[in-house]
C-alpha positions as CSV (number, residue, x, y, z in Angstrom):
1,M,10.2,-33.3,-6.5
2,P,8.2,-30.4,-4.3
3,E,5.4,-31.8,-1.8
4,T,1.8,-30.3,-2.9
5,F,0.2,-28.3,-0.3
6,T,-3.3,-29.2,0.2
7,Y,-5.7,-26.6,1.3
8,T,-8.1,-27.1,4.2
9,T,-12.1,-26.3,4.3
10,E,-10.5,-23.7,7.1
11,D,-7.8,-22.7,4.8
12,V,-10.5,-22.0,2.0
13,E,-12.9,-20.4,4.0
14,R,-10.7,-17.9,5.4
15,H,-9.2,-16.8,1.4
16,Y,-13.0,-16.6,0.6
17,N,-13.7,-14.3,3.5
18,A,-10.4,-12.2,2.6
19,S,-12.1,-12.3,-0.9
20,L,-15.2,-10.9,0.3
21,D,-13.6,-8.0,2.3
22,S,-11.8,-7.3,-1.4
23,V,-15.3,-7.1,-3.2
24,T,-16.0,-4.9,-0.3
25,L,-14.4,-2.3,-1.1
26,V,-14.1,-2.5,-5.0
27,N,-18.0,-2.3,-4.8
28,E,-17.7,0.3,-2.7
29,L,-15.1,2.6,-4.5
30,V,-16.8,2.0,-8.1
31,A,-19.5,3.8,-6.7
32,Q,-17.2,6.6,-6.0
33,D,-18.3,9.2,-9.3
34,T,-14.2,10.2,-8.1
35,R,-11.4,8.7,-6.9
36,T,-8.2,9.8,-4.9
37,E,-4.7,8.5,-6.0
38,E,-5.0,6.4,-3.0
39,E,-8.3,5.1,-3.9
40,E,-7.7,4.0,-7.1
41,D,-4.4,2.4,-6.1
42,C,-6.5,0.4,-3.4
43,L,-9.0,-0.5,-6.6
44,R,-6.1,-1.6,-8.5
45,R,-4.6,-4.1,-5.4
46,N,-8.2,-5.4,-4.7
47,V,-9.2,-6.1,-8.1
48,E,-5.6,-7.7,-8.5
49,H,-5.8,-9.8,-5.7
50,L,-9.2,-11.2,-6.7
51,Q,-8.0,-12.2,-9.9
52,L,-5.2,-13.8,-8.2
53,M,-7.9,-15.7,-6.2
54,L,-10.3,-16.7,-9.3
55,A,-7.3,-18.7,-10.8
56,K,-7.4,-20.8,-7.3
57,D,-8.2,-24.2,-8.7
58,W,-8.9,-25.6,-5.0
59,W,-12.5,-23.5,-4.5
60,T,-15.5,-25.9,-3.9
61,T,-18.6,-25.0,-3.6
62,E,-18.1,-21.3,-3.3
63,D,-19.7,-18.7,-4.7
64,L,-17.5,-17.1,-7.2
65,A,-20.0,-14.5,-8.9
66,P,-19.2,-11.9,-6.6
67,L,-15.6,-11.9,-7.5
68,Q,-16.4,-12.2,-10.9
69,A,-18.6,-9.3,-10.8
70,S,-16.3,-7.0,-9.2
71,V,-13.3,-7.9,-11.2
72,A,-15.4,-7.0,-14.0
73,A,-17.0,-3.6,-12.7
74,G,-13.9,-2.3,-10.7
75,L,-10.9,-3.1,-14.3
76,P,-12.3,-0.6,-16.8
77,L,-12.1,1.9,-13.9
78,L,-8.4,1.6,-13.3
79,P,-5.7,4.0,-14.6
80,T,-3.7,2.9,-17.5
81,E,0.1,3.3,-17.4
């Protein structure tokens, strides 16, 4: 039987802060009129990171609204393949 991992308060805080860094990047890229291919890739990676973080079940009292808003703003701007 696999062991379950318990996140400490510090672990959750570290993940939350990293997510807020992604929020900042997404919001900056969304605000631009145009994006380079490299910036589009950065936008995609950070939106995907936020989606993964939002799916976690170990959040406690953190405000996830900024993460959700950045995903909602960034998803429509991602190039379709």
